[in-house]
N, C-alpha and C positions, 0 to 999 in steps of 0.2 A: 641545314646541310651538314653531313658528316664527313670523315676523312677515312681513306683506306691506305694501306701501305703497298699493297700488290699494284704493280704496273699492269694494266690490261693489255691483252693482245688486241687483234683487229677489232675495230668497233663497227656495228651495223648502224647505219643512220636511216631514220624514217621520217619522211616528210608528208604530212597530211593536212596542211593549214587551210587550203582553199580548194581548187579544183584540179590539182596535180598530185598525183601519187608518186613519190620519189623514194628510191631505196638505194643505199650504196654501202660499200665496204672499204673503210679507210684503215690503213695501219700506219702507225708512227714512223716505222722505219722504212717502209716500202712504198708509202703514198697511197694513192687511190687504185684499189685493185679491181673494183667493178662498180659500174652504176647502171639504174635503169630508171625511166621515167615514162608514166602514163598520163596523157593529158585527156581531160574531159570536154575539150572544145566542142566537139561534135554533139555531146549530150546537152549542152547548155545553148547551143547556137539558136534553136528555136525560140528561146525565151529572151534572147538579146543580152543575158547576163547570168551570173552564177545563181542556180537555185540550191540553197543550203542542204535541203532534205535530200535531193537527188545527189549532190555532191558525197554527202555522207555515206549513202547506200553504195555509190560506185566505189568509194575507198574500201568498204568492207568486201566488195567483190574482188577488187584487184590487189590489195596489200599482200596477202600471204603468197599468191602464185608470183608476184614480183620479187618477194624475198627469196623464195625458192631459186628463181631464175638468176638472181645477182649473186647468190652463194655459189651456184653452179658455175657461173662465169668467172668467179674469183678462185675457182678449184678448191672451194673449202666445203667442210661440213659444219653443220650449224654448232656443233660442239666445239669447234675451233675459236669461236667468238670470245673476246675478252670483255666486252661490254656493249651496251646498247644505248643509242642517243636518240631522241625523239623530239619533234616540235611540239612544245607545249603552249605555244601561243607567241604573238597574237594570232588571231584567226577566227574561223567560224567555229563555235563551240562543239558541234556535232562532229565536224571533220577532224578536229583536234583530238577528240575523245577516241576516235576509231584508231589513231596512230598510237596513243598513249596507252590504251588498253593493250594493244598487241605488243607493244615494247615491254611494258611492266610485266605482261605474262610471260613473254620469253625470257626476261632477266630473272624472273623468280624460278622459272622451271630449270633454267641452266645455272643458278646460282651466281649470277654475275652482276656486277654493278650497272645500274641504268641512270642516265643523266637527262634531265629536262633541259631542252635547248631553246633559247629565245630565237624567233624565226629571224629578226633582224640582225642579231649577232651572227648568224649563219651568213647572211648576205654579206655582212661587213667583213667577214674573214674569208670570203670565197676566193679573192685573189690569191690567197695563201695555197691554193691548189695548184697554181702555176709554177713551172719549173724555176723561174726566178725568185730569189727569197725575198719576202716582205716581212717587215717587222715594225712595230710601232715605234715612235710615235707617228701619226699622220692624221689628216682630216678625212673623214668619210663622207661622201655624198650618197644616201640611200633614197633612191627614187624608183618607186613602184606603183602599182594600182592604188594602193592604200596609204603609201607613205611618200613624203618628200622632207628629208631630214638632212641636216648637216650636224655631225658629231665630231668632236675633239677626242681622238683615241690616243690616251696617254700610254695604256697598255691594254692587254687582253682583260676585259673586266673593269677597266678605269675609262668611263665614257662620261663625257660632258656635253650635253645638248646645246647646241649653238643656235640652231634655227629649226622650226617645225612648220608645217602647214597649218594654217588658220581654217581652212575648208577643204576644198578639193585637192587632193594630190595630183601631181603632174600626169601619172599614168590614168588616173581617174578622169581628168580633163581630156586627155587623149581619147579615151574610150567614149565618153559622153558626147564629145564633139563629133566623133566618127558616126555615132549612132544617129545624131539628129541630121546629119547630112546623107543618112541612108546607107552608110558603108557596113560591110558584113562583120559580123562577131567572129573573133575579138577585134574590136575597132582600132586599137592603138596602133598595132602593126599594120593594118590595112591603110590607116591615114598616112603613117610614115612612108609606106610604098608609093601611094598616090603622090605625096608631096615631092618625091624624087622626079616626077615627071613635069613639074611646073618650075617657071622662073620666079624667084622671089622678088618682093617689092611692090607688088600691085595694090597691096593694102597695108596699112600700118596698124597693127594691134598693138595695145599697150604692153609694156613690161613690167608687170604688177609689183608694187612695193619696191621698186628700184629707185625710186626718187625721194626715198627717205632712208634713215639710218636703219640698220638691223639686219638680220639674217633669216626672218621668217618669210614663208611663202604664203601667197593666196592666188588660187587660179579660177575661182567661181566667175569673178567679173570678166576675165579674158573669155571663158566659155560663152558668156552672155553675149559679148561683142561678136563672137563669131556666129551666134544664133541669129542676131539681127541682121548681120551682113548676108548670111545665107537666105533668110526670108526676103530681103530686100533685092536679091539678085535674080538673074534669068535662070538659075539653078540647072545650068548645063554642065556637062562633063568638064569642060575646061574650067569653068568658075569653080566647080567643087576641087578640082586639083589646085587652083590657084589660092583658094582659101585655105586649104590644107597645108599648103607650103608656108604661107605667111603666118598661120597659126603655129606650126612648128617652129619656125624661126623665133616667134615670140617666147615659146616655152624655153627653148634651147639657150636663147640670149639671157633670158632671165636667170636660168640655172648657172649659166656661166658667170654672170655679174655677181651672184651671191657667193659662188666658190671662190672668185678672186677676192672678195672682201674676207671671206673666212681665212683664207691662206694669209692675207695680210695681218689680219687681227691676231692670229694664233702664232705666226712666225714658222709654222711648219713648212717642210720642204716637199711633202709627198701628199697628193690627193689620190685617195681610192674611190672609185665610182662603182656602185653595185646595185642590183635590183633590176627588175624588168625593163625600165626605161633606159638603163645603162647599156642595152644593146642598140639603142638609136645611133645611127651612123652620124648624123649631124651633131649630137651631142658629143660623141666621141671625138669627133673633129675639132669642134670648137674648143673643148676642154684641154686637148693636146696643144692647140694653137696658144691658149691662155697659158698654159703651163711653160712653153717655150718663150713666151714673151716676158713672163713674171718670174722665171727662175725656179719653178717647182716641177716635180716629176708627177704625171698622171698615170695611174695604173687601174686597168679593168681586168675582171675574170673574162675567160673566154665567153663567147656568145651563149653556149650551152649551159653555162653556169650562172647567167643573169638572172633567168627566170627561176621560180621555185625548183629546187632540186634536192635529192637525197645526199649528195656529195658535200654540200656545204654543211648539213646537219651532222654527218659522220665527222667530218674534220673538227667542228666547233666542239662536239661531244668528246671526241679523242683528246683535244687540248685540255678540256676541264677534268676528264677522267684521269689523265696522266698527272694533272696537278693534285689529285687525291680528293676530288670533289665527286659526290654522288648524292642521288636523292633517295628518300625513304620509300618503301614499296607502294604507297597510297597513289591511286590514279588522280592527278589533278591536272587542269589545263587553265590557261589564263587568255581568255579572249582579248583582254587588254592588260597590256604588261609593260611597266616602264623600263626601258633598256638601262636606265641609270641606276636601277635597284639591283642589278646583277652584282654577285660578289666577284672581287678581284682575285686573280690567282695569287698564291702564297709566294 
């Protein structure tokens, strides 16, 4: 990674790591100027999950029209851009390559810098899009379909992994559990909506790995417990709802216990929650209550920025570009990418 002296103008952010095409324009002085998101939910619904090849092809179809739309909404010409940021990983390799190729081509044609953004750093910094200022240090809980991580954030680029998932992530457990009970795709949000209709406490599922020290997560065993409970039940609508509620309670309470441990161990006074599961109402409520009880502040991005989006990528890219960081012209993506390997800001 090299350094540049020029401070970039508005930054175009491109997100294509999985099944959502996100584009945004972020300006350091004026904030988020415009953003657009296209979801492929209908495309993958018949398969009950994301089909990588179909995802890649749909990104090809949707990305350039979304870029034109976003620039128009921002009242900008493409030549007004000062930099381009794109998700380079982690994610589906084909989907990542679509965004990376488009971003690198734009940057080359416009002779402006481009920066490869870590998808999870985008989520981690997403609360900075909110009007209330957010500055490190803090602890971040990143919970999504593929990740359940606790990160100690000393500064942007200075990350220390406190705990990670050993198998299924929380979002993955939500989706798989919903699917085994016959809920529509995407399963996680459908399960959460169903859980709101039931009274908790009819079943007691385990709170995995909370009976031992440490901050790692494991949800595969919990998923198996739900499977057995569902198979042994009358499989009625009421039973499906009650299982969904008690399963959700187990996930949320486990996450809350680990977060409280992380705050105690690090001594931080702010917890940032991001990722798709960060939109869960029960999780937001329990973590806010935990913060009030333990004396730490809990911060969330708005719901539209919990799931994958271009705004978080534009923001993260803008921060790094303004610090003088950019990447060489080669198109590279990293389906697996260690967050702790990112360079710190100068």
